[in-house]
KOLDRENVO-638739 format. One record per residue (C-alpha): residue number from 1; x, y, z. Coordinates in steps of 0.25 Angstrom, whole numbers, padded with zeros to 4 digits. Example, Ala and Ser with C-alpha at 12.3 -4.5 7.8 and 13.67 -1.06 7.14 Angstrom:
REM KOLDRENVO-638739
<node 1,<0049,-0018,0031>>
<node 2,<0055,-0004,0029>>
END
This chain:
REM KOLDRENVO-638739
<node 1,<0000,0000,0000>>
<node 2,<0006,0013,-0004>>
<node 3,<0004,0027,-0010>>
<node 4,<0006,0030,-0025>>
<node 5,<0008,0043,-0032>>
<node 6,<0012,0047,-0046>>
<node 7,<0013,0058,-0056>>
<node 8,<0012,0058,-0072>>
<node 9,<0016,0070,-0079>>
<node 10,<0010,0074,-0093>>
<node 11,<0020,0086,-0096>>
<node 12,<0035,0087,-0098>>
<node 13,<0038,0087,-0083>>
<node 14,<0042,0074,-0075>>
<node 15,<0033,0069,-0064>>
<node 16,<0035,0076,-0051>>
<node 17,<0043,0068,-0040>>
<node 18,<0039,0079,-0031>>
<node 19,<0024,0076,-0033>>
<node 20,<0026,0061,-0031>>
<node 21,<0034,0064,-0018>>
<node 22,<0024,0073,-0013>>
<node 23,<0013,0062,-0015>>
<node 24,<0021,0050,-0010>>
<node 25,<0025,0059,0003>>
<node 26,<0010,0062,0005>>
<node 27,<0007,0047,0004>>
<node 28,<0018,0042,0013>>
<node 29,<0009,0036,0023>>
<node 30,<0003,0027,0012>>
<node 31,<0017,0021,0010>>
<node 32,<0027,0022,0022>>
<node 33,<0036,0011,0017>>
<node 34,<0042,0018,0005>>
<node 35,<0041,0028,-0006>>
<node 36,<0045,0028,-0021>>
<node 37,<0045,0037,-0033>>
<node 38,<0046,0034,-0048>>
<node 39,<0048,0046,-0057>>
<node 40,<0050,0044,-0072>>
<node 41,<0047,0056,-0081>>
<node 42,<0032,0060,-0081>>
<node 43,<0028,0049,-0071>>
<node 44,<0031,0048,-0056>>
<node 45,<0026,0038,-0046>>
<node 46,<0027,0038,-0031>>
<node 47,<0024,0028,-0020>>
<node 48,<0023,0026,-0005>>
<node 49,<0025,0012,-0001>>
<node 50,<0018,0003,0010>>
<node 51,<0025,-0010,0010>>
<node 52,<0015,-0021,0011>>
<node 53,<0019,-0031,0000>>
<node 54,<0034,-0034,-0004>>
<node 55,<0040,-0025,0007>>
<node 56,<0053,-0024,-0001>>
<node 57,<0058,-0013,-0009>>
<node 58,<0056,-0021,-0022>>
<node 59,<0041,-0017,-0021>>
<node 60,<0044,-0002,-0019>>
<node 61,<0036,0008,-0028>>
<node 62,<0035,0014,-0038>>
<node 63,<0039,0001,-0044>>
<node 64,<0046,0001,-0058>>
<node 65,<0047,-0010,-0067>>
<node 66,<0056,-0005,-0078>>
<node 67,<0055,-0018,-0086>>
<node 68,<0040,-0016,-0087>>
<node 69,<0041,-0001,-0088>>
<node 70,<0031,0001,-0077>>
<node 71,<0031,0008,-0063>>
<node 72,<0020,0007,-0053>>
<node 73,<0016,0013,-0040>>
<node 74,<0005,0005,-0032>>
<node 75,<-0003,0006,-0020>>
<node 76,<-0010,-0006,-0015>>
<node 77,<-0010,-0021,-0014>>
<node 78,<-0012,-0032,-0025>>
<node 79,<-0017,-0044,-0016>>
<node 80,<-0015,-0054,-0028>>
<node 81,<-0001,-0049,-0032>>
<node 82,<0006,-0062,-0030>>
<node 83,<-0004,-0069,-0039>>
<node 84,<-0002,-0058,-0049>>
<node 85,<0013,-0059,-0048>>
<node 86,<0013,-0074,-0051>>
<node 87,<0004,-0071,-0063>>
<node 88,<0014,-0060,-0068>>
<node 89,<0026,-0069,-0065>>
<node 90,<0020,-0080,-0074>>
<node 91,<0019,-0069,-0085>>
<node 92,<0034,-0067,-0084>>
<node 93,<0034,-0055,-0074>>
<node 94,<0045,-0054,-0064>>
<node 95,<0044,-0047,-0051>>
<node 96,<0055,-0040,-0042>>
<node 97,<0045,-0038,-0030>>
<node 98,<0035,-0046,-0023>>
<node 99,<0024,-0036,-0021>>
<node 100,<0012,-0032,-0028>>
<node 101,<0017,-0019,-0034>>
<node 102,<0025,-0026,-0044>>
<node 103,<0014,-0035,-0047>>
<node 104,<0005,-0023,-0051>>
<node 105,<0016,-0018,-0060>>
<node 106,<0018,-0031,-0068>>
<node 107,<0003,-0034,-0068>>
<node 108,<0001,-0020,-0075>>
<node 109,<0012,-0024,-0085>>
<node 110,<0006,-0037,-0088>>
<node 111,<-0009,-0033,-0088>>
<node 112,<-0009,-0018,-0089>>
<node 113,<-0019,-0010,-0081>>
<node 114,<-0029,-0021,-0081>>
<node 115,<-0020,-0028,-0071>>
<node 116,<-0028,-0021,-0060>>
<node 117,<-0039,-0032,-0063>>
<node 118,<-0030,-0042,-0058>>
<node 119,<-0027,-0036,-0044>>
<node 120,<-0033,-0039,-0031>>
<node 121,<-0030,-0027,-0022>>
<node 122,<-0030,-0013,-0020>>
<node 123,<-0021,-0004,-0028>>
<node 124,<-0018,0010,-0034>>
<node 125,<-0006,0010,-0044>>
<node 126,<0000,0018,-0055>>
<node 127,<0009,0011,-0066>>
<node 128,<0017,0019,-0076>>
<node 129,<0022,0014,-0089>>
<node 130,<0035,0018,-0093>>
<node 131,<0034,0017,-0108>>
<node 132,<0020,0022,-0110>>
<node 133,<0020,0033,-0099>>
<node 134,<0006,0027,-0095>>
<node 135,<0002,0027,-0080>>
<node 136,<-0009,0018,-0075>>
<node 137,<-0016,0020,-0062>>
<node 138,<-0025,0010,-0055>>
<node 139,<-0034,0009,-0043>>
<node 140,<-0040,-0004,-0037>>
<node 141,<-0054,-0009,-0039>>
<node 142,<-0060,-0003,-0025>>
<node 143,<-0051,0009,-0024>>
<node 144,<-0044,0004,-0012>>
<node 145,<-0031,0011,-0016>>
<node 146,<-0032,0026,-0019>>
<node 147,<-0027,0034,-0031>>
<node 148,<-0028,0049,-0033>>
<node 149,<-0024,0057,-0045>>
<node 150,<-0022,0072,-0049>>
<node 151,<-0019,0079,-0062>>
<node 152,<-0011,0092,-0064>>
<node 153,<-0009,0099,-0077>>
<node 154,<0002,0090,-0081>>
<node 155,<0002,0078,-0072>>
<node 156,<-0006,0066,-0066>>
<node 157,<-0003,0062,-0051>>
<node 158,<-0009,0051,-0043>>
<node 159,<-0007,0046,-0029>>
<node 160,<-0014,0037,-0018>>
<node 161,<-0018,0050,-0010>>
<node 162,<-0025,0063,-0014>>
<node 163,<-0016,0071,-0005>>
<node 164,<-0004,0066,-0012>>
<node 165,<-0008,0072,-0025>>
<node 166,<-0010,0085,-0017>>
<node 167,<0004,0084,-0012>>
<node 168,<0009,0081,-0026>>
<node 169,<0003,0094,-0031>>
<node 170,<0009,0102,-0020>>
<node 171,<0023,0096,-0022>>
<node 172,<0022,0098,-0037>>
<node 173,<0015,0111,-0038>>
<node 174,<0004,0105,-0047>>
<node 175,<-0007,0106,-0037>>
<node 176,<-0019,0097,-0037>>
<node 177,<-0033,0104,-0038>>
<node 178,<-0038,0104,-0024>>
<node 179,<-0052,0110,-0027>>
<node 180,<-0063,0102,-0021>>
<node 181,<-0070,0093,-0032>>
<node 182,<-0085,0096,-0031>>
<node 183,<-0089,0082,-0035>>
<node 184,<-0080,0076,-0024>>
<node 185,<-0085,0085,-0014>>
<node 186,<-0099,0081,-0017>>
<node 187,<-0095,0067,-0015>>
<node 188,<-0088,0070,-0002>>
<node 189,<-0099,0077,0004>>
<node 190,<-0110,0068,-0001>>
<node 191,<-0106,0055,-0005>>
<node 192,<-0101,0051,0009>>
<node 193,<-0087,0058,0006>>
<node 194,<-0084,0048,-0005>>
<node 195,<-0078,0054,-0017>>
<node 196,<-0078,0044,-0029>>
<node 197,<-0066,0043,-0038>>
<node 198,<-0061,0050,-0046>>
<node 199,<-0065,0062,-0037>>
<node 200,<-0058,0067,-0025>>
<node 201,<-0061,0080,-0017>>
<node 202,<-0051,0088,-0025>>
<node 203,<-0053,0091,-0039>>
<node 204,<-0038,0089,-0043>>
<node 205,<-0037,0074,-0037>>
<node 206,<-0045,0062,-0043>>
<node 207,<-0044,0047,-0039>>
<node 208,<-0044,0035,-0048>>
<node 209,<-0056,0027,-0046>>
<node 210,<-0056,0013,-0041>>
<node 211,<-0054,0001,-0051>>
<node 212,<-0048,0011,-0061>>
<node 213,<-0036,0012,-0070>>
<node 214,<-0031,0025,-0075>>
<node 215,<-0021,0025,-0086>>
<node 216,<-0013,0038,-0089>>
<node 217,<-0006,0039,-0102>>
<node 218,<0007,0047,-0104>>
<node 219,<0000,0058,-0111>>
<node 220,<-0010,0059,-0099>>
<node 221,<-0022,0052,-0105>>
<node 222,<-0029,0044,-0095>>
<node 223,<-0040,0033,-0095>>
<node 224,<-0047,0026,-0083>>
<node 225,<-0052,0012,-0082>>
<node 226,<-0061,0006,-0071>>
<node 227,<-0056,-0009,-0071>>
<node 228,<-0066,-0015,-0060>>
<node 229,<-0080,-0013,-0055>>
<node 230,<-0088,-0023,-0046>>
<node 231,<-0101,-0028,-0052>>
<node 232,<-0113,-0027,-0043>>
<node 233,<-0122,-0036,-0052>>
<node 234,<-0126,-0050,-0048>>
<node 235,<-0119,-0062,-0055>>
<node 236,<-0128,-0072,-0061>>
<node 237,<-0118,-0084,-0057>>
<node 238,<-0120,-0079,-0042>>
<node 239,<-0135,-0078,-0042>>
<node 240,<-0137,-0091,-0034>>
<node 241,<-0127,-0088,-0024>>
<node 242,<-0133,-0088,-0010>>
<node 243,<-0130,-0078,0002>>
<node 244,<-0121,-0089,0008>>
<node 245,<-0114,-0090,-0005>>
<node 246,<-0111,-0075,-0006>>
<node 247,<-0106,-0075,0009>>
<node 248,<-0096,-0086,0005>>
<node 249,<-0092,-0078,-0007>>
<node 250,<-0090,-0066,0001>>
<node 251,<-0082,-0072,0012>>
<node 252,<-0073,-0079,0002>>
<node 253,<-0070,-0066,-0006>>
<node 254,<-0068,-0058,0007>>
<node 255,<-0058,-0069,0012>>
<node 256,<-0050,-0069,-0001>>
<node 257,<-0050,-0053,0000>>
<node 258,<-0045,-0054,0014>>
<node 259,<-0034,-0064,0011>>
<node 260,<-0030,-0056,-0001>>
<node 261,<-0027,-0044,0008>>
<node 262,<-0017,-0052,0016>>
<node 263,<-0007,-0050,0005>>
<node 264,<0005,-0042,0012>>
<node 265,<0019,-0043,0017>>
<node 266,<0014,-0037,0030>>
<node 267,<0004,-0041,0040>>
<node 268,<-0011,-0037,0037>>
<node 269,<-0021,-0033,0048>>
<node 270,<-0036,-0029,0048>>
<node 271,<-0043,-0016,0052>>
<node 272,<-0054,-0022,0061>>
<node 273,<-0066,-0013,0063>>
<node 274,<-0074,-0023,0070>>
<node 275,<-0084,-0023,0058>>
<node 276,<-0088,-0035,0049>>
<node 277,<-0079,-0031,0038>>
<node 278,<-0066,-0030,0045>>
<node 279,<-0069,-0041,0055>>
<node 280,<-0072,-0051,0043>>
<node 281,<-0058,-0047,0037>>
<node 282,<-0052,-0051,0050>>
<node 283,<-0059,-0064,0051>>
<node 284,<-0056,-0068,0037>>
<node 285,<-0041,-0065,0039>>
<node 286,<-0042,-0073,0052>>
<node 287,<-0048,-0085,0044>>
<node 288,<-0037,-0083,0034>>
<node 289,<-0027,-0086,0045>>
<node 290,<-0021,-0072,0048>>
<node 291,<-0014,-0073,0061>>
<node 292,<-0011,-0061,0071>>
<node 293,<-0021,-0052,0062>>
<node 294,<-0020,-0038,0067>>
<node 295,<-0033,-0030,0068>>
<node 296,<-0036,-0016,0071>>
<node 297,<-0048,-0008,0076>>
<node 298,<-0050,0007,0079>>
<node 299,<-0061,0014,0088>>
<node 300,<-0064,0028,0091>>
<node 301,<-0071,0034,0104>>
<node 302,<-0086,0034,0104>>
<node 303,<-0094,0047,0101>>
<node 304,<-0107,0048,0108>>
<node 305,<-0114,0034,0105>>
<node 306,<-0105,0032,0093>>
<node 307,<-0095,0021,0096>>
<node 308,<-0081,0023,0090>>
<node 309,<-0076,0009,0090>>
<node 310,<-0080,-0005,0086>>
<node 311,<-0069,-0012,0094>>
<node 312,<-0080,-0022,0100>>
<node 313,<-0081,-0028,0086>>
<node 314,<-0066,-0028,0082>>
<node 315,<-0063,-0034,0095>>
<node 316,<-0072,-0046,0092>>
<node 317,<-0065,-0049,0079>>
<node 318,<-0051,-0047,0084>>
<node 319,<-0054,-0057,0095>>
<node 320,<-0061,-0067,0087>>
<node 321,<-0050,-0068,0077>>
<node 322,<-0038,-0065,0087>>
<node 323,<-0033,-0053,0079>>
<node 324,<-0022,-0044,0084>>
<node 325,<-0031,-0033,0086>>
<node 326,<-0028,-0018,0088>>
<node 327,<-0038,-0008,0093>>
<node 328,<-0036,0007,0091>>
<node 329,<-0045,0017,0099>>
<node 330,<-0045,0031,0095>>
<node 331,<-0051,0043,0102>>
<node 332,<-0054,0056,0096>>
<node 333,<-0042,0063,0102>>
<node 334,<-0033,0054,0093>>
<node 335,<-0042,0054,0081>>
<node 336,<-0043,0069,0080>>
<node 337,<-0028,0072,0079>>
<node 338,<-0027,0061,0068>>
<node 339,<-0038,0067,0060>>
<node 340,<-0030,0076,0052>>
<node 341,<-0020,0065,0049>>
<node 342,<-0031,0056,0045>>
<node 343,<-0036,0067,0035>>
<node 344,<-0022,0068,0029>>
<node 345,<-0023,0053,0026>>
<node 346,<-0035,0055,0018>>
<node 347,<-0033,0055,0003>>
<node 348,<-0047,0061,0002>>
<node 349,<-0057,0066,0012>>
<node 350,<-0062,0054,0020>>
<node 351,<-0074,0058,0029>>
<node 352,<-0077,0045,0035>>
<node 353,<-0075,0045,0050>>
<node 354,<-0067,0033,0051>>
<node 355,<-0055,0038,0042>>
<node 356,<-0048,0042,0055>>
<node 357,<-0051,0029,0061>>
<node 358,<-0044,0022,0050>>
<node 359,<-0033,0032,0050>>
<node 360,<-0030,0029,0065>>
<node 361,<-0032,0014,0064>>
<node 362,<-0022,0014,0052>>
<node 363,<-0012,0021,0061>>
<node 364,<-0013,0010,0071>>
<node 365,<-0014,-0001,0062>>
<node 366,<-0002,0003,0054>>
<node 367,<0007,0001,0066>>
<node 368,<0004,-0014,0065>>
<node 369,<0001,-0018,0051>>
<node 370,<0003,-0012,0037>>
<node 371,<-0010,-0019,0030>>
<node 372,<-0024,-0021,0035>>
<node 373,<-0037,-0027,0030>>
<node 374,<-0049,-0019,0032>>
<node 375,<-0064,-0021,0030>>
<node 376,<-0068,-0009,0022>>
<node 377,<-0077,-0011,0010>>
<node 378,<-0086,-0021,0015>>
<node 379,<-0098,-0012,0017>>
<node 380,<-0097,-0007,0003>>
<node 381,<-0095,-0021,-0003>>
<node 382,<-0105,-0029,0005>>
<node 383,<-0116,-0018,0007>>
<node 384,<-0113,-0015,0022>>
<node 385,<-0119,0000,0022>>
<node 386,<-0133,0003,0027>>
<node 387,<-0136,0010,0013>>
<node 388,<-0136,-0003,0006>>
<node 389,<-0149,-0010,0011>>
<node 390,<-0159,0001,0008>>
<node 391,<-0154,0001,-0007>>
<node 392,<-0159,-0013,-0008>>
<node 393,<-0173,-0008,-0011>>
<node 394,<-0169,0006,-0015>>
<node 395,<-0177,0013,-0027>>
<node 396,<-0168,0024,-0027>>
<node 397,<-0154,0019,-0023>>
<node 398,<-0146,0032,-0027>>
<node 399,<-0154,0040,-0017>>
<node 400,<-0155,0030,-0006>>
<node 401,<-0139,0028,-0007>>
<node 402,<-0136,0042,-0007>>
<node 403,<-0146,0046,0004>>
<node 404,<-0138,0036,0013>>
<node 405,<-0124,0037,0008>>
<node 406,<-0122,0052,0004>>
<node 407,<-0118,0062,0015>>
<node 408,<-0126,0074,0010>>
<node 409,<-0137,0077,0000>>
<node 410,<-0133,0086,-0012>>
<node 411,<-0140,0097,-0005>>
<node 412,<-0132,0096,0008>>
<node 413,<-0119,0095,0000>>
<node 414,<-0123,0109,-0007>>
<node 415,<-0125,0115,0007>>
<node 416,<-0112,0109,0012>>
<node 417,<-0102,0114,0002>>
<node 418,<-0099,0127,-0006>>
<node 419,<-0108,0129,-0018>>
<node 420,<-0096,0127,-0028>>
<node 421,<-0096,0112,-0025>>
<node 422,<-0111,0110,-0027>>
<node 423,<-0112,0105,-0042>>
<node 424,<-0120,0092,-0041>>
<node 425,<-0124,0080,-0033>>
<node 426,<-0112,0072,-0037>>
<node 427,<-0114,0062,-0026>>
<node 428,<-0128,0058,-0029>>
<node 429,<-0125,0058,-0044>>
<node 430,<-0113,0049,-0042>>
<node 431,<-0122,0039,-0034>>
<node 432,<-0132,0039,-0045>>
<node 433,<-0122,0036,-0055>>
<node 434,<-0116,0024,-0048>>
<node 435,<-0129,0018,-0045>>
<node 436,<-0133,0020,-0059>>
<node 437,<-0121,0012,-0065>>
<node 438,<-0123,-0003,-0070>>
<node 439,<-0117,-0014,-0063>>
<node 440,<-0125,-0014,-0050>>
<node 441,<-0138,-0021,-0049>>
<node 442,<-0145,-0015,-0036>>
<node 443,<-0145,-0002,-0028>>
<node 444,<-0136,-0009,-0017>>
<node 445,<-0126,-0014,-0028>>
<node 446,<-0125,0000,-0034>>
<node 447,<-0123,0006,-0020>>
<node 448,<-0112,-0005,-0017>>
<node 449,<-0105,-0002,-0030>>
<node 450,<-0105,0013,-0027>>
<node 451,<-0100,0011,-0013>>
<node 452,<-0090,0000,-0016>>
<node 453,<-0084,0007,-0028>>
<node 454,<-0085,0022,-0023>>
<node 455,<-0088,0024,-0008>>
<node 456,<-0079,0013,-0003>>
<node 457,<-0068,0018,-0011>>
<node 458,<-0068,0032,-0007>>
<node 459,<-0072,0031,0007>>
<node 460,<-0068,0018,0016>>
<node 461,<-0058,0013,0006>>
<node 462,<-0051,0026,0004>>
<node 463,<-0051,0029,0019>>
<node 464,<-0045,0016,0023>>
<node 465,<-0034,0017,0013>>
<node 466,<-0031,0031,0017>>
<node 467,<-0031,0029,0032>>
<node 468,<-0023,0016,0032>>
<node 469,<-0013,0021,0022>>
<node 470,<-0011,0034,0031>>
<node 471,<-0003,0024,0040>>
<node 472,<0003,0015,0029>>
<node 473,<-0007,0004,0031>>
<node 474,<-0013,-0004,0020>>
<node 475,<-0028,-0007,0021>>
<node 476,<-0034,-0019,0013>>
<node 477,<-0049,-0020,0011>>
<node 478,<-0053,-0035,0008>>
<node 479,<-0068,-0031,0006>>
<node 480,<-0063,-0023,-0006>>
<node 481,<-0057,-0035,-0013>>
<node 482,<-0062,-0033,-0027>>
<node 483,<-0067,-0048,-0028>>
<node 484,<-0075,-0047,-0015>>
<node 485,<-0081,-0033,-0020>>
<node 486,<-0085,-0040,-0033>>
<node 487,<-0091,-0052,-0025>>
<node 488,<-0099,-0042,-0016>>
<node 489,<-0104,-0034,-0027>>
<node 490,<-0111,-0047,-0033>>
<node 491,<-0118,-0051,-0020>>
<node 492,<-0133,-0048,-0020>>
<node 493,<-0135,-0035,-0012>>
<node 494,<-0145,-0041,-0003>>
<node 495,<-0134,-0050,0002>>
<node 496,<-0126,-0038,0006>>
<node 497,<-0136,-0028,0012>>
<node 498,<-0144,-0037,0021>>
<node 499,<-0141,-0038,0036>>
<node 500,<-0136,-0023,0036>>
<node 501,<-0127,-0025,0025>>
<node 502,<-0115,-0034,0022>>
<node 503,<-0124,-0046,0024>>
<node 504,<-0116,-0056,0015>>
<node 505,<-0103,-0052,0022>>
<node 506,<-0109,-0052,0036>>
<node 507,<-0114,-0066,0034>>
<node 508,<-0101,-0071,0028>>
<node 509,<-0093,-0065,0039>>
<node 510,<-0100,-0074,0049>>
<node 511,<-0091,-0085,0045>>
<node 512,<-0079,-0077,0049>>
<node 513,<-0081,-0066,0060>>
<node 514,<-0089,-0065,0073>>
<node 515,<-0104,-0062,0072>>
<node 516,<-0103,-0050,0082>>
<node 517,<-0095,-0043,0071>>
<node 518,<-0105,-0046,0060>>
<node 519,<-0118,-0043,0067>>
<node 520,<-0113,-0030,0074>>
<node 521,<-0119,-0017,0070>>
<node 522,<-0112,-0011,0058>>
<node 523,<-0101,-0002,0062>>
<node 524,<-0091,0007,0056>>
<node 525,<-0077,0014,0059>>
<node 526,<-0083,0024,0069>>
<node 527,<-0076,0038,0072>>
<node 528,<-0087,0045,0079>>
<node 529,<-0078,0058,0082>>
<node 530,<-0079,0061,0067>>
<node 531,<-0094,0058,0066>>
<node 532,<-0098,0066,0078>>
<node 533,<-0088,0078,0078>>
<node 534,<-0085,0083,0092>>
<node 535,<-0075,0092,0099>>
<node 536,<-0061,0093,0092>>
<node 537,<-0066,0085,0080>>
<node 538,<-0077,0095,0078>>
<node 539,<-0067,0107,0080>>
<node 540,<-0058,0101,0069>>
<node 541,<-0069,0100,0059>>
<node 542,<-0074,0114,0062>>
<node 543,<-0060,0120,0061>>
<node 544,<-0058,0113,0047>>
<node 545,<-0071,0117,0041>>
<node 546,<-0070,0132,0046>>
<node 547,<-0055,0133,0043>>
<node 548,<-0050,0144,0033>>
<node 549,<-0046,0132,0024>>
<node 550,<-0061,0128,0024>>
<node 551,<-0066,0142,0022>>
<node 552,<-0057,0144,0010>>
<node 553,<-0061,0131,0004>>
<node 554,<-0076,0134,0005>>
<node 555,<-0079,0119,0003>>
<node 556,<-0091,0119,0013>>
<node 557,<-0102,0128,0016>>
<node 558,<-0099,0135,0029>>
<node 559,<-0114,0134,0034>>
<node 560,<-0114,0119,0031>>
<node 561,<-0101,0117,0039>>
<node 562,<-0107,0125,0051>>
<node 563,<-0119,0117,0051>>
<node 564,<-0111,0104,0052>>
<node 565,<-0102,0110,0063>>
<node 566,<-0114,0115,0071>>
<node 567,<-0119,0100,0073>>
<node 568,<-0110,0090,0067>>
<node 569,<-0118,0078,0072>>
<node 570,<-0130,0083,0065>>
<node 571,<-0124,0082,0051>>
<node 572,<-0121,0067,0048>>
<node 573,<-0121,0060,0035>>
<node 574,<-0131,0049,0032>>
<node 575,<-0119,0039,0034>>
<node 576,<-0117,0046,0048>>
<node 577,<-0104,0054,0045>>
<node 578,<-0102,0069,0049>>
<node 579,<-0104,0079,0038>>
<node 580,<-0096,0089,0046>>
<node 581,<-0084,0079,0046>>
<node 582,<-0086,0077,0031>>
<node 583,<-0084,0091,0028>>
<node 584,<-0073,0093,0038>>
<node 585,<-0065,0081,0033>>
<node 586,<-0065,0087,0019>>
<node 587,<-0060,0100,0024>>
<node 588,<-0049,0094,0033>>
<node 589,<-0044,0085,0021>>
<node 590,<-0043,0097,0012>>
<node 591,<-0036,0105,0022>>
<node 592,<-0027,0093,0025>>
<node 593,<-0023,0092,0011>>
<node 594,<-0022,0107,0008>>
<node 595,<-0033,0105,-0003>>
END
């Protein structure tokens, strides 16, 4: 796991080593074990390395193969790299390292950009071709690994982090356009703070969508290709499968996904929240024979009647499977000083309260292991959220989905922001467009496709990547194994939404984990102090939103902000998030990044 960066020039100037250095320096936490720079005429590549596979210097990056005329920077892990290496060796390729980076490089030479269809893993990479001058960028199917880009008058730059691109602009004098993008702002304020690719909150920065290849020719011509999309249509050959059959298929596919994610030359732990999903990962690892498995949980202080930890459930799982368990309790006196550091670790503004939780948990976990498995993605893949069951009989699924999921109506968005940003109901139009696409049979299927391909990518998955990589910790997500996602998409929706959601997964889990964890009330990663703003948290928010920087930016309507400040608890989103924190987080992120 690493951080990658690059620049391609389209004028007579060589690529800027200063811009690459600025980007890799900004991403140093993503790769504390090494750094590298490749500079050849109009192309420069940079890399920060976290050593997980092939811990020797033979696997250092940027990796150059002069014989093939290719150079690569790679962020991620290819779980089936050993099988691919054997296949490539049978074709006559010879390897100088024992890691997955060289496998990606030679697979690209053997099969071209379509090599991505052979990879089981999470990845973002760039391959440069010496002879043609062509550069290919790629991102994994579920967008687990990030890839941002920015264009200047004469160059194209990319990086694993948006702030890295801002740093490159400042170092080179070719500044990125930091004006607020009105479409992205609408999504941030309305679509539960999810800003879908290619947009980011800044006009001058874009991100490569998941499952996408971008090919950049020497003259700057570009083309994009989406290489994967799960099919949410029932298959005729599976029509007679029983509920028990689907349970067995689910458990088999998840077991394989968990097993794949053990590939490493260092120990692998688990982030154990105490919920069904992470508990099931622990149980399957135990069944696979993992010894001395390290598990980690975090909790916060209670605010009012809202409990801030789920230790009672994580303790059940840890005891049942005899894990080496670590509990981390964080009171607000520790969380508040770390908030600015947490925000600095965000590639984009992340309003979810549990970002600080993952940040602090990762800080602790990184002292013990460099790789963890996590339960993220199960709710989106197996229909665990409360908005799915009502869609089973919906006659207006777009409206029903938007009413539950969206943070604000378009009318309230118009009250919240400066009038110059109000130019259409982009979020509702986006939902309607996706629900109208072919390839999903029912309203639930349409919602699951949207949540898996969009919301999951730019909310929980991005959050986990950013917060773990802030401490040089690699997080692996077995529920986003693409074969498991494909399987889940074909399961009849009623087998997922019944029993308060994730029905087929819950029933399959009874063969693996204690029933107390399965039949408990649905939980989440609670950080009450950011939902019910009090004391120093409220003062920090007030200072940010009334600062000179905020007044100069004129992003929010002052009257709207004042209404939120007067009674924060009265202004929660349909998904029970703080509207005040949402506004403040965006302003704090912009100030942190001097945008």
